[in-house]
C-alpha positions in Angstrom: 34.8 36.8 20.7 31.0 37.0 21.2 30.2 37.1 17.5 30.5 33.3 16.9 28.1 32.6 19.8 25.6 35.1 18.5 25.9 33.7 15.0 25.3 30.2 16.3 22.3 31.4 18.3 20.9 33.1 15.2 21.4 30.0 13.1 19.5 27.9 15.7 16.6 30.4 15.6 16.5 30.5 11.8 16.6 26.7 11.7 13.7 26.6 14.2 11.5 28.9 12.1 12.6 27.4 8.8 11.8 23.8 9.9 8.8 23.9 12.2 7.7 20.8 14.1 6.5 18.0 12.0 4.1 15.2 13.0 4.3 11.5 12.7 1.3 9.1 12.5 2.1 7.0 15.6 3.7 7.3 19.0 5.6 4.5 20.7 4.4 4.7 24.3 6.8 2.1 25.5 7.1 -1.6 26.4 5.4 -3.8 29.0 6.3 -7.2 30.3 3.9 -10.2 30.2 2.0 -12.1 27.6 0.1 -10.3 24.9 -3.2 -11.1 26.5 -2.0 -10.0 30.0 -0.8 -6.7 28.6 -3.9 -6.2 26.6 -6.0 -6.6 29.7 -3.8 -4.2 31.7 -3.8 -1.6 28.9 -7.6 -1.9 28.4 -8.0 -1.1 32.1 -5.7 1.9 32.0 -7.5 3.3 29.1 -10.9 3.0 30.8 -9.5 4.7 33.9 -8.3 7.6 31.8 -11.7 8.2 30.4 -11.5 6.4 27.1 -14.4 4.1 26.0 -13.0 0.8 24.9 -15.0 -0.5 21.9 -13.2 -3.8 21.1 -9.9 -5.3 20.1 -8.7 -7.7 17.4 -5.6 -9.2 15.7 -5.0 -7.8 12.2 -4.4 -10.5 9.7 -5.0 -13.0 12.5 -1.4 -12.4 13.5 -0.9 -13.8 17.0 1.8 -11.2 17.7 -0.4 -8.2 17.1 -3.5 -6.8 18.8 -5.3 -3.5 18.3 -7.5 -1.9 21.0 -10.1 0.5 19.5 -11.3 3.4 21.7 -13.4 6.5 21.5 -13.9 9.4 23.9 -16.8 11.7 24.7 -14.9 14.7 23.1 -14.5 12.8 19.8 -18.2 11.9 19.7 -19.1 15.5 20.5 -16.9 16.7 17.7 -18.6 14.3 15.2 -22.0 15.4 16.4 -21.1 19.1 16.0 -19.3 19.0 12.7 -21.2 16.1 11.1 -20.3 14.5 7.7 -17.0 12.9 7.2 -15.8 14.0 10.7 -17.4 10.8 11.8 -14.2 9.0 10.7 -12.4 10.8 13.6 -14.5 9.2 16.3 -12.1 6.3 17.0 -8.4 6.1 17.9 -6.4 2.9 18.1 -3.8 1.5 20.4 -1.4 -1.2 19.0 0.3 -4.0 20.8 3.1 -6.1 19.3 4.9 -9.0 20.9 8.6 -8.7 20.4 11.7 -10.5 21.7 12.0 -8.1 24.6 8.3 -7.6 25.6 5.1 -6.2 24.4 5.5 -2.8 22.6 2.6 -0.4 23.1 1.9 2.3 20.5 -1.0 4.5 19.5 -2.3 6.8 16.8 -0.9 10.3 17.2 -4.1 12.2 17.9 -2.7 15.5 16.7 -1.5 14.0 13.3 -4.8 12.3 12.6 -6.8 15.2 13.9 -5.1 17.6 11.5 -5.7 15.2 8.6 -9.4 14.5 9.4 -10.6 17.9 10.7 -8.6 19.8 8.0 -9.7 23.5 8.0 -11.6 23.0 11.2 -8.6 21.7 13.1 -7.3 24.9 14.6 -10.6 25.5 16.3 -10.6 22.1 18.0 -6.8 21.6 18.4 -7.1 21.6 22.2 -9.3 18.5 22.0 -6.5 16.6 20.3 -3.7 17.9 22.5 -5.7 17.0 25.6 -6.2 13.5 24.2 -2.5 13.2 23.6 -1.8 14.2 27.2 -4.3 11.6 28.4 -2.5 8.9 26.4 0.9 10.0 27.8 -0.5 9.9 31.4 -2.2 6.5 30.7 1.1 4.9 29.7 3.4 6.7 32.1 3.9 3.6 34.3 4.8 1.1 31.6 7.9 -1.0 32.4 9.8 1.0 29.8 8.4 4.5 28.8 9.6 5.8 25.4 7.1 8.3 24.2 8.6 8.7 20.7 6.7 9.5 17.5 7.3 7.2 14.6 6.0 6.1 11.3 7.8 8.6 9.1 11.4 9.6 8.9 10.8 13.4 8.6 7.1 13.6 9.4 4.6 16.0 7.9 3.7 19.6 8.9 0.1 20.1 10.0 -0.7 22.4 7.1 0.3 19.6 4.7 -1.8 17.1 6.7 -4.9 19.3 6.3 -4.7 18.9 2.5 -2.9 15.6 2.4 -2.6 13.4 -0.7 0.3 11.1 -1.6 1.1 12.8 -4.8 -0.5 14.6 -7.8 -3.7 12.9 -9.1 -4.0 10.8 -5.9 -7.2 11.2 -3.7 -7.7 13.6 -0.8 -9.6 13.0 2.4 -13.0 13.7 0.9 -12.5 11.7 -2.3 -14.3 8.8 -0.6 -15.4 5.4 -1.9 -19.2 5.5 -2.1 -20.1 1.9 -1.1 -23.9 2.4 -1.1 -26.2 5.3 -1.9 -29.9 6.0 -1.8 -30.6 3.2 0.8 -32.3 4.2 4.1 -30.0 4.4 7.1 -31.8 1.7 9.1 -31.7 -0.7 6.1 -28.0 -0.2 5.6 -27.3 -0.9 9.3 -29.5 -4.0 9.2 -27.7 -5.3 6.0 -24.2 -4.7 7.5 -25.0 -6.6 10.7 -26.8 -9.4 9.0 -24.0 -10.0 6.5 -21.4 -9.8 9.2 -23.4 -12.4 11.3 -23.7 -14.7 8.3 -19.9 -15.1 8.0 -20.3 -15.0 4.2 -18.8 -11.5 3.7 -15.2 -10.7 3.1 -15.1 -8.3 6.1 -16.0 -8.7 9.8 -17.2 -6.0 12.2 -14.6 -5.1 14.9 -16.5 -2.3 16.4 -19.5 -0.1 15.9 -20.1 3.4 17.2 -23.4 5.1 16.5 -24.9 8.6 16.8 -28.5 7.6 16.2 -29.9 11.2 16.3 -27.7 12.1 13.4 -28.1 8.8 11.5 -24.3 8.3 11.7 -22.5 5.0 12.4 -18.9 4.2 12.2 -17.8 0.6 11.7 -14.3 -0.7 12.1 -13.9 -3.6 9.7 -11.4 -6.4 9.5 -10.7 -7.3 5.9 -10.7 -11.1 5.3 -10.7 -13.4 2.3 -8.0 -14.1 -0.3 -7.2 -10.4 -0.8 -7.5 -9.4 2.8 -5.2 -8.2 5.5 -3.1 -11.4 5.5 -2.2 -10.7 1.9 -1.6 -6.9 1.8 -0.3 -6.2 5.4 3.1 -7.9 5.1 3.8 -5.9 1.9 3.6 -2.6 3.6 4.1 -3.1 7.3 7.6 -4.7 7.3 9.7 -2.3 9.3 10.1 -2.1 13.1 8.4 -0.8 15.0 5.2 -2.2 13.3 2.4 0.2 12.5 0.2 -1.9 14.6 -2.5 0.8 15.0 -3.1 1.0 11.3 -6.1 -1.2 11.2 -9.1 -2.0 11.3 -10.4 -0.1 8.2 -13.3 2.2 8.7 -16.7 2.4 7.0 -19.1 5.3 7.7 -22.9 5.2 7.4 -24.2 8.7 6.8 -28.0 8.8 6.4 -28.6 7.1 3.0 -24.9 6.8 2.0 -22.2 4.4 3.1 -18.6 5.6 2.5 -15.0 4.7 3.3 -11.8 6.6 2.9 -10.0 5.8 -0.4 -7.3 3.3 0.1 -4.8 5.4 -1.8 -5.4 8.1 0.8 -5.9 6.1 4.0 -2.9 3.7 3.4 -0.6 6.6 2.4 -1.6 8.6 5.4 -0.8 5.6 7.6 2.5 4.9 5.8 3.6 8.3 4.5 7.1 7.1 3.6 6.0 4.3 1.4 7.9 4.2 -1.9 6.0 4.1 -5.2 7.5 0.7 -5.8 5.8 -0.6 -2.7 2.6 1.0 -3.6 2.7 -0.9 -6.9 2.9 -4.1 -5.0 -0.5 -3.3 -3.5 -2.0 -1.7 -6.6 -5.3 -3.7 -6.3 -5.6 -3.3 -2.5 -7.6 -0.1 -2.3 -10.2 -1.6 -4.6 -10.1 -5.0 -2.8 -10.8 -3.2 0.5 -13.8 -1.4 -0.9 -15.2 -4.6 -2.5 -14.8 -6.4 0.9 -16.7 -3.7 2.6 -19.3 -3.7 -0.1 -19.9 -7.4 0.6 -21.4 -6.2 3.9 -24.0 -4.2 2.0 -25.2 -6.7 -0.6 -28.8 -6.9 0.6 -28.9 -3.1 1.0 -29.0 -2.4 -2.7 
């Protein structure tokens, strides 16, 4: 009579080891009551109390129902300083707010998912940084009106070993297959050009935030993509399911000494929406190039 129970237990163990935990790009923290601006003010305060540095916020595609709060943390800046290079892309995390019929949903980037993708082979040595950040987010949002705490953004999720070498499919770019937006221009000149073009209002991108490690000649910008081929054009084509991937944007641009780079759209968009069908990708076929061109418009005088 005990054999069936033992067999069931064995099957559970086999299932556990055969299908290890997968990760999803976002976590739905929960829901809060109030207007979007009220909840944004409250959430910003909670994040600051939890040790996050709030950089700025904006509404992707000028959508009045969406807001994104961009934050960094001392541990993320220290990692970027220690590892250097493209690790600079990992300095910022985002919290998304969406006004729905029942309240304001609060979601955020899953630190472990994005840490594995951006740190790659270095991830195991710094995993505790990302699990600690995840714990901080959970504590920050533990007193929302409705607490959910559920990962989302992919039906099955991705294993961390796949995230470390992620690409959407064969012949598609990896993390380090970046767009080189500018090369051979002194760091200070690139910074000056970016900020002058943004201030002029003539570029097809705006600066949402800037975080700089001057001693390393490293600066990460979050850019809102404007113009005819900007966020208002491509976002509805990919972010149409509920819950929204509100923390997907803004799109980053990294200044590294005499180079300015951004993650390839075919990597960055796929990582943010890992379940996108090829048919949907075909609808935004020009978007990766459009994003790069918009960011290049911030560098015109740097060439």
